C-alpha positions as CSV (number, residue, x, y, z in Angstrom):
1,M,-26.5,-23.1,-5.7
2,Q,-27.0,-20.8,-3.4
3,L,-24.7,-18.0,-2.1
4,R,-25.0,-18.8,1.4
5,K,-24.1,-22.4,1.2
6,F,-21.0,-22.0,-1.3
7,L,-19.9,-20.0,1.1
8,E,-20.4,-21.5,4.2
9,E,-19.3,-24.9,2.3
10,Q,-15.4,-22.9,1.6
11,G,-15.5,-22.1,5.6
12,F,-17.3,-18.8,5.8
13,Y,-19.2,-17.5,8.5
14,R,-22.2,-15.7,8.2
15,I,-23.1,-12.6,10.1
16,P,-26.5,-10.8,9.7
17,L,-26.7,-7.2,9.0
18,K,-29.4,-4.7,10.0
19,K,-30.2,-1.6,7.8
20,L,-30.3,1.8,9.2
21,A,-32.4,4.9,8.0
22,T,-29.0,6.3,7.0
23,G,-28.3,3.2,4.5
24,H,-25.1,2.0,6.7
25,Y,-25.4,-1.4,8.0
26,L,-24.9,-2.1,11.6
27,F,-24.0,-5.4,13.4
28,S,-23.1,-6.3,17.1
29,A,-19.5,-7.8,18.2
30,K,-17.4,-7.9,21.0
31,I,-13.9,-5.8,21.7
32,N,-12.3,-7.8,24.4
33,G,-15.3,-9.6,25.7
34,V,-17.3,-6.1,25.6
35,S,-20.1,-5.7,23.6
36,G,-20.6,-3.1,21.3
37,D,-22.3,-2.1,18.0
38,F,-20.5,-1.2,14.3
39,I,-21.2,0.0,11.3
40,L,-19.7,-2.1,8.3
41,D,-18.4,0.7,5.9
42,T,-16.6,-0.3,2.7
43,G,-15.5,3.0,2.0
44,A,-13.7,3.4,5.2
45,S,-9.8,2.3,5.3
46,T,-9.4,1.5,8.4
47,S,-11.3,0.1,11.5
48,C,-11.9,2.4,14.2
49,V,-13.7,2.7,17.7
50,G,-14.5,6.3,19.2
51,F,-12.4,7.8,21.8
52,V,-15.2,8.1,24.4
53,D,-15.4,3.9,24.1
54,S,-11.4,3.2,24.6
55,S,-12.0,2.3,28.3
56,H,-15.2,0.6,27.3
57,F,-13.5,-2.0,25.3
58,L,-10.7,-2.0,27.5
59,L,-8.4,-0.4,24.8
60,I,-4.7,0.2,25.3
61,S,-3.9,3.1,23.4
62,E,-0.4,4.6,21.8
63,A,0.2,7.6,19.9
64,S,-0.5,7.4,16.0
65,I,0.9,9.8,13.2
66,I,-2.3,9.0,11.2
67,K,-4.7,12.0,10.5
68,A,-8.2,10.9,10.0
69,A,-10.7,12.3,7.4
70,G,-14.1,11.2,6.3
71,A,-17.6,12.3,6.6
72,G,-16.9,15.8,6.2
73,A,-14.0,15.9,8.8
74,I,-10.4,16.2,8.1
75,N,-7.1,16.4,9.7
76,M,-8.2,14.5,13.1
77,E,-6.1,13.3,15.9
78,T,-5.8,9.5,16.0
79,M,-4.4,6.9,18.5
80,L,-4.0,3.3,17.6
81,S,-4.9,0.2,19.6
82,R,-3.2,-3.0,18.7
83,K,-3.7,-6.8,19.3
84,N,-7.3,-6.3,20.8
85,K,-9.9,-9.6,20.5
86,F,-12.7,-8.8,18.0
87,K,-15.7,-11.3,18.3
88,I,-18.8,-11.4,16.1
89,E,-21.2,-14.3,17.2
90,N,-18.6,-17.5,17.3
91,W,-16.2,-15.9,14.9
92,E,-13.4,-14.8,16.6
93,I,-9.9,-13.3,16.0
94,K,-7.2,-12.1,18.2
95,D,-5.1,-9.5,16.5
96,M,-7.3,-6.8,15.6
97,D,-5.9,-3.5,15.4
98,F,-8.1,0.0,15.7
99,V,-7.8,3.8,15.1
100,L,-8.9,5.6,17.6
101,F,-10.6,9.0,16.7
102,N,-13.9,11.3,17.6
103,L,-16.7,9.9,15.9
104,S,-19.2,12.6,17.2
105,H,-20.5,13.4,13.4
106,V,-21.0,9.9,12.7
107,N,-23.3,9.2,15.7
108,E,-24.8,12.9,15.2
109,A,-25.5,12.1,12.1
110,L,-27.5,8.6,13.0
111,S,-29.2,10.7,15.6
112,Q,-30.5,13.3,13.2
113,V,-32.6,10.2,11.6
114,N,-33.2,8.6,15.1
115,E,-30.8,6.1,14.9
116,G,-29.1,5.2,17.7
117,S,-25.0,5.8,18.3
118,V,-22.1,3.4,17.3
119,H,-19.1,2.3,19.1
120,G,-17.2,1.8,15.5
121,I,-16.8,1.3,12.2
122,I,-15.4,-1.8,10.4
123,G,-13.6,-1.0,7.5
124,A,-11.9,-2.0,4.4
125,D,-8.8,-3.3,6.5
126,F,-10.9,-6.0,7.8
127,L,-13.1,-6.8,5.0
128,K,-10.2,-7.5,2.7
129,L,-8.2,-9.3,5.3
130,H,-10.8,-11.7,6.1
131,R,-12.1,-12.0,2.5
132,A,-15.2,-10.6,3.3
133,V,-18.4,-10.9,0.8
134,I,-21.6,-8.9,1.2
135,D,-24.7,-9.8,0.5
136,Y,-26.8,-6.8,0.3
137,G,-29.8,-9.0,-0.8
138,R,-30.0,-10.8,2.2
139,N,-28.7,-8.2,4.6
140,C,-25.7,-10.1,5.9
141,F,-21.9,-10.6,5.1
142,Y,-19.5,-13.1,5.3
143,V,-15.9,-13.7,6.5
144,K,-13.4,-16.4,6.7
């Protein structure tokens, strides 16, 4: 039986991914009804949105004691935005939390290989909670 058929019979939703020149995988989604581009990153512990895109997505943020680290940067200041709507095509959740931090280092790396900038990163917190299955061979992932 094909993976797609099996997972869809189990109630999983299929989301196409675009492979970037950096090897990252990109998909589009909406936060609070506003469209954006996101990298799917199994190595990121939490899902995040760039500070500069906070107002774009109508995010209400609060102070956070979390310090972010990754992609060569450490001890970055963060904020937290709770209970946001997150929609990928026809699949939606209503209580997604995002860490807000400076994504300029990520977007700079993307621009160096002529890729567009991203609004955020969807990480392991989301992937685990929604039982994600990534099909690298078919450039897609599934969530439940």
